[in-house]
N, C-alpha and C positions, 0 to 999 in steps of 0.2 A: 480647669482654670486655667484660660490660656497665660502663657508666658507674654510679660510686658518684656515689649526689646528695648537693650542695653546702646544707647546713643553717644558716645563721645563728639564734642563740640568743638569744635578749632579755631576759634576766630583771636585778633589779637586786640579786638578794641574790646576793653573791657565791658562795656555799659552793652554792646552787639550781643555780644557773648550771653550775658546774663538773661537777656531779654528771646533771644532763642534761646537759652536753659527752662525759663520759666513756660514758653510756651512750649517744649515739648512734656515739660512736666503734667502741663494741662491737661496736653492729648494724649495722656496715659503711659508716655513713656519714660523709662528710668533714663538718667544722666548720668552717664557713668563716671566722666570728667569734665573740665571745661578747661583748654590748655590753648597756650597763644604762640607755640611755635613750633615749627615743621619738626625739629629734632622732639620734642615732647610727647608730639603726635604719634610719631614712630615708635617712640620707647613705650610709651601707655599702650600700645595696641598689642607690642611683642609680648608687654609684662602681664596685660588683662585684654585678650580682646575684645571688644563690643561687636553686636550685628550689622552696627553701621556707623559709619563717620561722616560728620558735617563741616566738610572740609571750605576754608578763605583760600580765595588763588593767595592775597597779597596777605605773608607774615613777617615778622618779625623776626628777627636769628638768620643762620646760615642758608636754610635752604626754604625754598616756596615751598605755597601749599604744593603747585604739580609736583612739584621733584617730592616731598614727602607724601601726596596721592599712590607716584608710582611705586615705589617701593611699601605702603600699605596695602596695593593693589595683588602683589608678591604675596602679602602674609593672607592673603584668600578676605580678608575684610572689603564689604563693598564700601563707596565713597560717592556722596551727594556733594557739587561743587556749592558754595552760596559766593556768590561774587557781585561786590558794582561794576564788574568790566567783562563787555561781551564784545571787542576786539577778535577779528580773525586770527590775529599770531597766537595769542593764548588759546581762543578755541581749537583752534589745529592741534597746542602741543597740548592741551587738555585730554582731549580726544585719546592720544596716547596713550594715559593712561587710565583706560578703560573704563571711566566712572559710571556711576549709575543714575547721573540725575545733574542738572544744571540752572539753578536757582537764581535770577537777578535781584540782587537787592534795590529797593525795598521790597517783600515781599508780604505777603498775606497769612495768617495762619490755617486757613483753606488748602494755599496751595502749597505750604510747607509739609501740611496732613498730607495731603494725594501724593506728593513728590516721594514723602518717606517709604508710604505702604508701595509705592510701584515699583522702588528700590527694594524694598525687602524681598517684595512677592517674589520680582525680577531675580535678585540674587538666590533665592529658598529653589528656583525653578534650575537653575543653572547646576547648582548645586546636585540635584535632583540628578540631573543631564548625566551629568563629571562622576558619579554614583554609577548610574545605570552603564554608561560606556566601560569605566573602569570596571564592575563586575563580567560585562560582555566581554573585554578584552581577556580579565583573569578566563572568563571560559574558555574563548576563544583559545587563549594560550595553552591550556594544560588537558584538554578534552583529548584521547587520541583520536576522534574522529577529525577529518578537515573540512575547515569550514572557509567558503571561500564567494567571490563574488567578480562576477565578469561585466564585463558590458555589452553592449545590444552589437559589437560584431565578435565579440566572443572573445574578447582578448582579460586577461586576469587584471584586476584592479586589486582584489585584496587574497590573502591567502593566507593559515592560521601557521604556526610555528610547526606542529603537527603533521605537516605535510614531508618533512627529512625523514619521520620516522616509516611512514606509510611507502614514500617514494625515493629516498636518499638524495631529493634535490632539495636543495636550500630553496627559503622565500625567493633570494631573487632570482635565483634562478627560474623558479617555476614561473613567478611574474611573468618573464623575459621569456619564455615559451608558447607556441602557439599550441591548442587544442590538440591539433594532429600531431605535434610531436609529445603529447600523453597519451595516446592509448592508439589500440591494434588498430588497423583501416576502417573492418567492419564496425568496429565498435563508432570509431567518429565518425564513420557512415550515419549509423544508427542516433548517435547525438544529435548532428546535425541537422535530422530529417525529424526528432521531436520536438529540435529545438524550431522550424518552419512553420511545425505543427498547433506549436503552441502559440506563436504569434498570428497567426490565422484564426484559432479559436478565441485571442485575447480581441482581435481586430473587430470580430464579430459580435462580439459580446454578451454571446447567448450562454457563457457559463463564467462561477465566482472566478473574479481577477486574484483570489489568494488561494486557488489550489494550487496543489500541488502531485509532481511527478514524480514517480518512483521505476531507477533507470539500474540493469545492471550491465557494466559495461567492463570491460578489459583492458585494464591499465599498464603501461611500462616502465618499471623499475628504472635507475641510474644504470644499475647493474647490467639490462638489458632482458633483463627475464620479465614474464607479466603475470599478473594475477588480478583477480575481480575484484568489483567492487559495487558496491549497492550505492548509486546518488540520490539524493531527496532535492530535488531543483523546483523551484517557484519564482516567476519571474516578480522582479520590482517595480514596480508604478512611481512615477512624479506625481504633486497632487492633483497635475490635472487628469490627470487616469492614464496617460502616456508609459507604455512599458520602458524601461531606462535602462534594465543590467537586469542579471540572474544572480537570484541565492542560492547556493549550494550544500549540502550536506555530503561527505563520502567519507562512506565505514568498509574496512576488509576484509568482504566476506569469504578470502580463499578457503578459509576451513568447512566452512556452512558447505559452499558449493559441494567441496571434495566429499564431503560426508554425504551431499546428498547424490551425487552421482554415485558412490557407493552403496548406497540403500537403493537408488534405482536398479545399476547391476546386480544385486541380491536379489532384488522384489523379479528382475529377468529370468536368474537364475530360475527362483522360486516356482516363476510358473512355467520356467520348461520342464523342471521335474515333475508339476503337475499335471504338465500336456501328456509328459512321456509315463506315467502312473495312468492319465485316464485311456490314454490307447490301450495300452497292457489288458486293461478294463476291460474297454469294445473290445479287444483279441479274442477274450476271455469268453465272451456270448459269443458270439461267431463261430467259437470249434460250438458252443452248447448245443446254437438250434445255425447249421450251416447254409439252409436256406433261407435266413432272412442276410445274408450275407450281402455288405454291400448297403443295409438297410438304412443305417445308423450316420453311415457319411452320407448317403443322398440327401439325408431327411435334415441332415448339419448344413449343407451347400443351401438348400432352400431354407430351414430356417433363418440362417447368415442372414442370407437374401433379402427375405422381409423384412425382418431387423433395421438394416439399413435400409430400407423402402418407405420403412416409416419414418426413418431420420433418428434411431438410438443413434450413440452414443460409439465408438470401437469399441471402450471398454464392456457398454452391455452386448456388445457381440459376441467382446470376447465368453463373456459369460455361457450367453448362449449357448456357444458352441464349445462350451465346457460338460453344460448337462446335456446336448443333445446326442453327445458322442455315448452316453453312457445311461441315454434314459433306458434305456433295458435290460439295465445291468441286474435288475430284478429276477428275471427270468433264469437268472443260475442257479435258481433253487426250484425250477420246475423240470422232471424228468423232461429227458428228450425225446423218449415215443408220443407225449403230447405235442410235445413241441413241432416234431414232423409227421404230426398222425393225419395221414391224405381224405379220412371223413370227415365229418360232420362231429366236430367234438359234443361234448354230452352236456348237460348241464353243470356238472361236480369238476368237470375237465374247464371248464368255460369261468369258473369260481375257481379254480385255482390260478387258473392265466391271469385274473383281476387280480389276483396278490400280490403281481411285481410291480408297481410303482408301491408299494409299500415297503416291500423287502427292500430295493434301490433304494429306497428315502435310510432304511435302519442302515444297509449297507452304507452310503456316503456319508452319514451323520458325521461318523467317527472324522473324518476326513479335516481337517482344517482350511476350507477352501474360503476364501476374501469375498465371496456370493453365495448368494443361497443354494448352492447346485441340487442336496437334499430336500429341497421344500419344490424346485421344479420340476425337480422329477417325479415326487411325488403326486401334483395337480395337472402332470400331462395328459392325465386322459379325464380330469374334472370336465363339465360340458356348460355353457353361459346359462341355461334352464334350472340347472342342477340336476341334471338326468346323472351324471356321468359318476367315477368312482376315485379313489374309495371313501370319500368324505361328504361328496354330494352337493360339492359348493355351490356361490352358482354368481356371476357377472363379475365385478371387484374385486371377490374376495378371492378370485382366483389369481394369483401373479400374472402378468402382459406376457413375462418370460415361457410360461407353460401356457398361454393362450397359442404364443406364436407356436409354440414345438404341438401342438394338439394340430394343432393346421397342418405342418409340415408332416407331419406324420397320419396321417388319413389321408392327403392326398399321394405321397412316396405308397403308403402300402397298397392303395387301391388300384395305379397302377404298376404293380409288381406281381411277379408271380408266388404264389403260397401250391405248397404243396396239396391244402383243399380246395383251390380253384385256378385259372389262367390268367396271367395279368388282364386290366381292363384297361380300354383308352382313358388318356390322359382327361381328354375332353369328359369320360364320364365322374371324374374327380373331381375335375372343375366345379363338375355341375354341382357335383355333392354339397362341396362347401358353401356355393353358391345358392344352391335352394336352403340351406340348412343359417343363412347369413344371419347372425342378431338371436338365432336359437340355441343350435351350439356352439356354434363359433363366434368368437371377434368379429365383426363387422369392418373394424378400420385393420385388423391381421388379413381377412377376406378378401376385403379391394385391390391391398396391397400384393397377394399375391395372384390373384384374376391379372390386376397390371402385370405383373412381372410372364407370366407366361402366353397373354395375350398382344400387350404391349413391347414389350422388351424382349423378347425371341429367348425367356429364360429354357433349358429344361435338362431333365434328370436325366443325367448322366446313365444309361444299363450296363455300362460295358463290363 
């Protein structure tokens, strides 16, 4: 059940006061009291605050209704004037007390009711706004993040006190500083560019006006040192949609960036270590099979070129590089006399050769790579129609990286000297992959390889 509003009636004419009190009771309000002087009104409000005061301007006693209303206003209670006087001088004096209504006598019941309800609603909304602002200010002044606003000329209009802990500057110092004095030159240039981009996007109406941008900027501390912050910014708009300022929240991310940089450095060291390990393995293979010296390097160059040609990322190119330089590591288990045999291999010898992808996989799976290197090596002799080995995989069952390696491996092997046959022309190798495009070899990979040789001047280094 909704609480009945308590109303204090301040009226020095007894008959009028009782009439007003009766009307209020009939309308469902509680009449807290009826008093006739301004002094009594203030005292009553201090003792038992009502929800609303109905105040006559002309009162008996030492202070007028306007003076009493001024004191009551500071006690946080809304006042509605009841008066028979409406001259400009009184109206101007009454307005200074912040009244919530002004009813001229005589008045009707409906007029009184609507004025009271409007005053109570307005006061409720103002209290909610004050409370919201209090909470916002409490939040803004106590969080470690810095909350700030700027006008459209990029001048600060508000900065939360936490800026002192972040920058060493007081709020007053920050408000009087320009943005280029707060940021390093590169960060200022970047922030200005983003601001101009946002204005252009906002004017186009193509994106949600409530969108935000997350920036990483380098701030200058009062002591001259610099540090990194994360800034979440958005445009503020007037009711008509015009951008009128910028709202931002700034957070210190120096430790996070340092951790990120240290992680990146560790990752680079790991990649270097892996590369060195891979290169050692590759050297071990060539010692075992001197006739294929340079084969892995050339397959690597072609594989990486194909990967870039079809638009793979540099991370994927690095993955292919890792797999390619050790794709024949499994041959370390095959007798050297078979690897260097100058005559045709027997079926048993060829079957032994065909074990090298699985052997390579078994060696490499023990190393924790950031990519599926062992699987790529295992699959580099698989074919699109399922005729490859060792698993007889088809189509996209084969990793794209393995499909790239397969094409590069065939082209390099055919165009290089082997103990059992002389080198063939590169045109024959390209004809082989072209003829079997979509049958044995991935069409996309074949097309990229052909473009490299026929249009872009790629050549295998046989030195």
